[in-house]
Every structure is written in C-alpha cells, then in structure tokens.
PyMOL commands that place a pseudoatom at each C-alpha (Angstrom):
pseudoatom trace, name=CA, resn=MET, resi=1, chain=A, elem=C, hetatm=0, pos=[27.575, -8.910, -1.901]
pseudoatom trace, name=CA, resn=LYS, resi=2, chain=A, elem=C, hetatm=0, pos=[23.951, -7.448, -1.223]
pseudoatom trace, name=CA, resn=LEU, resi=3, chain=A, elem=C, hetatm=0, pos=[24.920, -4.495, -2.222]
pseudoatom trace, name=CA, resn=LYS, resi=4, chain=A, elem=C, hetatm=0, pos=[26.441, -5.850, -5.201]
pseudoatom trace, name=CA, resn=VAL, resi=5, chain=A, elem=C, hetatm=0, pos=[23.830, -7.645, -6.231]
pseudoatom trace, name=CA, resn=SER, resi=6, chain=A, elem=C, hetatm=0, pos=[21.610, -4.507, -5.810]
pseudoatom trace, name=CA, resn=VAL, resi=7, chain=A, elem=C, hetatm=0, pos=[24.049, -2.194, -7.928]
pseudoatom trace, name=CA, resn=HIS, resi=8, chain=A, elem=C, hetatm=0, pos=[24.005, -4.668, -10.737]
pseudoatom trace, name=CA, resn=ALA, resi=9, chain=A, elem=C, hetatm=0, pos=[20.962, -5.673, -11.065]
pseudoatom trace, name=CA, resn=LYS, resi=10, chain=A, elem=C, hetatm=0, pos=[20.033, -1.620, -11.291]
pseudoatom trace, name=CA, resn=GLU, resi=11, chain=A, elem=C, hetatm=0, pos=[22.705, -0.953, -14.366]
pseudoatom trace, name=CA, resn=ILE, resi=12, chain=A, elem=C, hetatm=0, pos=[21.601, -4.455, -16.330]
pseudoatom trace, name=CA, resn=ARG, resi=13, chain=A, elem=C, hetatm=0, pos=[17.925, -4.066, -14.716]
pseudoatom trace, name=CA, resn=ASN, resi=14, chain=A, elem=C, hetatm=0, pos=[17.364, -7.614, -14.966]
pseudoatom trace, name=CA, resn=VAL, resi=15, chain=A, elem=C, hetatm=0, pos=[17.195, -9.254, -11.887]
pseudoatom trace, name=CA, resn=SER, resi=16, chain=A, elem=C, hetatm=0, pos=[16.710, -12.679, -12.876]
pseudoatom trace, name=CA, resn=LYS, resi=17, chain=A, elem=C, hetatm=0, pos=[19.602, -12.784, -15.129]
pseudoatom trace, name=CA, resn=THR, resi=18, chain=A, elem=C, hetatm=0, pos=[21.843, -10.637, -11.801]
pseudoatom trace, name=CA, resn=CYS, resi=19, chain=A, elem=C, hetatm=0, pos=[19.999, -13.545, -9.751]
pseudoatom trace, name=CA, resn=ARG, resi=20, chain=A, elem=C, hetatm=0, pos=[21.698, -16.177, -12.303]
pseudoatom trace, name=CA, resn=TYR, resi=21, chain=A, elem=C, hetatm=0, pos=[25.684, -14.457, -12.444]
pseudoatom trace, name=CA, resn=PHE, resi=22, chain=A, elem=C, hetatm=0, pos=[25.423, -14.423, -8.800]
pseudoatom trace, name=CA, resn=GLU, resi=23, chain=A, elem=C, hetatm=0, pos=[23.336, -17.652, -8.071]
pseudoatom trace, name=CA, resn=ILE, resi=24, chain=A, elem=C, hetatm=0, pos=[21.193, -16.338, -5.707]
pseudoatom trace, name=CA, resn=PHE, resi=25, chain=A, elem=C, hetatm=0, pos=[17.121, -17.161, -5.534]
pseudoatom trace, name=CA, resn=ARG, resi=26, chain=A, elem=C, hetatm=0, pos=[15.210, -14.043, -7.024]
pseudoatom trace, name=CA, resn=VAL, resi=27, chain=A, elem=C, hetatm=0, pos=[12.991, -13.752, -3.735]
pseudoatom trace, name=CA, resn=ILE, resi=28, chain=A, elem=C, hetatm=0, pos=[16.520, -13.154, -1.867]
pseudoatom trace, name=CA, resn=SER, resi=29, chain=A, elem=C, hetatm=0, pos=[17.305, -10.444, -4.224]
pseudoatom trace, name=CA, resn=TYR, resi=30, chain=A, elem=C, hetatm=0, pos=[13.963, -9.203, -3.359]
pseudoatom trace, name=CA, resn=GLN, resi=31, chain=A, elem=C, hetatm=0, pos=[14.235, -9.326, 0.156]
pseudoatom trace, name=CA, resn=TRP, resi=32, chain=A, elem=C, hetatm=0, pos=[18.119, -7.679, 0.194]
pseudoatom trace, name=CA, resn=GLU, resi=33, chain=A, elem=C, hetatm=0, pos=[16.656, -5.283, -1.746]
pseudoatom trace, name=CA, resn=ASN, resi=34, chain=A, elem=C, hetatm=0, pos=[13.900, -4.362, 0.286]
pseudoatom trace, name=CA, resn=ALA, resi=35, chain=A, elem=C, hetatm=0, pos=[15.841, -4.070, 2.797]
pseudoatom trace, name=CA, resn=PHE, resi=36, chain=A, elem=C, hetatm=0, pos=[18.037, -1.706, 1.924]
pseudoatom trace, name=CA, resn=VAL, resi=37, chain=A, elem=C, hetatm=0, pos=[15.245, 0.495, 0.692]
pseudoatom trace, name=CA, resn=ALA, resi=38, chain=A, elem=C, hetatm=0, pos=[13.651, 0.344, 4.183]
pseudoatom trace, name=CA, resn=LYS, resi=39, chain=A, elem=C, hetatm=0, pos=[17.390, 0.634, 6.109]
pseudoatom trace, name=CA, resn=GLY, resi=40, chain=A, elem=C, hetatm=0, pos=[19.856, 1.580, 3.553]
pseudoatom trace, name=CA, resn=ALA, resi=41, chain=A, elem=C, hetatm=0, pos=[23.356, -0.156, 3.559]
pseudoatom trace, name=CA, resn=GLU, resi=42, chain=A, elem=C, hetatm=0, pos=[22.347, -1.135, 8.006]
pseudoatom trace, name=CA, resn=GLY, resi=43, chain=A, elem=C, hetatm=0, pos=[19.715, -3.268, 6.925]
pseudoatom trace, name=CA, resn=LEU, resi=44, chain=A, elem=C, hetatm=0, pos=[22.023, -5.584, 4.202]
pseudoatom trace, name=CA, resn=GLY, resi=45, chain=A, elem=C, hetatm=0, pos=[24.051, -6.353, 7.540]
pseudoatom trace, name=CA, resn=ASN, resi=46, chain=A, elem=C, hetatm=0, pos=[24.270, -10.528, 8.558]
pseudoatom trace, name=CA, resn=LYS, resi=47, chain=A, elem=C, hetatm=0, pos=[21.663, -11.170, 11.159]
pseudoatom trace, name=CA, resn=ARG, resi=48, chain=A, elem=C, hetatm=0, pos=[22.415, -13.439, 13.809]
pseudoatom trace, name=CA, resn=PRO, resi=49, chain=A, elem=C, hetatm=0, pos=[19.986, -16.786, 13.112]
pseudoatom trace, name=CA, resn=GLY, resi=50, chain=A, elem=C, hetatm=0, pos=[18.471, -17.915, 16.229]
pseudoatom trace, name=CA, resn=PHE, resi=51, chain=A, elem=C, hetatm=0, pos=[16.250, -16.707, 18.892]
pseudoatom trace, name=CA, resn=LYS, resi=52, chain=A, elem=C, hetatm=0, pos=[17.246, -12.993, 20.670]
pseudoatom trace, name=CA, resn=PRO, resi=53, chain=A, elem=C, hetatm=0, pos=[17.898, -13.763, 24.143]
pseudoatom trace, name=CA, resn=GLY, resi=54, chain=A, elem=C, hetatm=0, pos=[15.229, -14.625, 26.431]
pseudoatom trace, name=CA, resn=THR, resi=55, chain=A, elem=C, hetatm=0, pos=[13.045, -14.617, 23.748]
pseudoatom trace, name=CA, resn=CYS, resi=56, chain=A, elem=C, hetatm=0, pos=[13.441, -19.083, 22.510]
pseudoatom trace, name=CA, resn=PRO, resi=57, chain=A, elem=C, hetatm=0, pos=[8.811, -19.740, 22.733]
pseudoatom trace, name=CA, resn=TRP, resi=58, chain=A, elem=C, hetatm=0, pos=[10.554, -24.028, 23.630]
pseudoatom trace, name=CA, resn=ARG, resi=59, chain=A, elem=C, hetatm=0, pos=[12.528, -22.639, 27.095]
pseudoatom trace, name=CA, resn=ILE, resi=60, chain=A, elem=C, hetatm=0, pos=[10.732, -24.117, 29.794]
pseudoatom trace, name=CA, resn=LYS, resi=61, chain=A, elem=C, hetatm=0, pos=[9.263, -21.806, 32.810]
pseudoatom trace, name=CA, resn=GLY, resi=62, chain=A, elem=C, hetatm=0, pos=[11.833, -21.106, 35.226]
pseudoatom trace, name=CA, resn=GLU, resi=63, chain=A, elem=C, hetatm=0, pos=[9.801, -22.732, 38.564]
pseudoatom trace, name=CA, resn=LEU, resi=64, chain=A, elem=C, hetatm=0, pos=[9.580, -26.002, 36.344]
pseudoatom trace, name=CA, resn=GLU, resi=65, chain=A, elem=C, hetatm=0, pos=[13.422, -25.723, 35.892]
pseudoatom trace, name=CA, resn=GLU, resi=66, chain=A, elem=C, hetatm=0, pos=[14.025, -25.648, 39.354]
pseudoatom trace, name=CA, resn=LYS, resi=67, chain=A, elem=C, hetatm=0, pos=[11.909, -28.648, 39.965]
pseudoatom trace, name=CA, resn=ILE, resi=68, chain=A, elem=C, hetatm=0, pos=[13.737, -31.121, 37.555]
pseudoatom trace, name=CA, resn=LEU, resi=69, chain=A, elem=C, hetatm=0, pos=[17.527, -30.233, 37.798]
pseudoatom trace, name=CA, resn=PRO, resi=70, chain=A, elem=C, hetatm=0, pos=[17.400, -31.871, 41.270]
pseudoatom trace, name=CA, resn=LEU, resi=71, chain=A, elem=C, hetatm=0, pos=[15.907, -34.600, 39.674]
pseudoatom trace, name=CA, resn=ARG, resi=72, chain=A, elem=C, hetatm=0, pos=[18.174, -35.011, 36.369]
pseudoatom trace, name=CA, resn=THR, resi=73, chain=A, elem=C, hetatm=0, pos=[21.034, -34.454, 39.335]
pseudoatom trace, name=CA, resn=SER, resi=74, chain=A, elem=C, hetatm=0, pos=[20.465, -36.632, 42.039]
pseudoatom trace, name=CA, resn=CYS, resi=75, chain=A, elem=C, hetatm=0, pos=[20.947, -40.220, 39.621]
for i in range(1, 75): cmd.bond("trace and resi %d" % i, "trace and resi %d" % (i + 1))
show_as sticks, trace
zoom trace
C-alpha cells in the first residue's frame, strides 16, 4: 500500500487528495515518501514496534536485578 500511495500521489500530483483517498494523514505520506527516497522499496517495509533487544531505557541493571529476584521468590 505504501508504494501505491506514492505512485498515486505522483500520478494525480496532489498529496492531499491521495491521502483522503487512502484515508491516511499527510505526515504519514511524507514519511513513507522520504523512506522510499532514502532506502528504496526496502525503506517501505513494516518496522517492528518497540526497542531493539538490550536497548530498553527502563530496564534495570543486572546487578540490581540479581538482588531483587531472591526477594521476590522468598515471599
């Protein structure tokens, strides 16, 4: 669908009408277009939501986790 949006917008030369037709926000259309220009069709692939493994900013440090786990299992 992402590629269809880009092609449609270029054919009719009107991003607003294209977005109304596909029921998406213009910002999304521009993001898809920028991804396509930067990385080609590969840039339009679905991205998994969330953090990359090991990069969650809320995860506690391993040494603190080691101290907490025995407390949780002893109750």
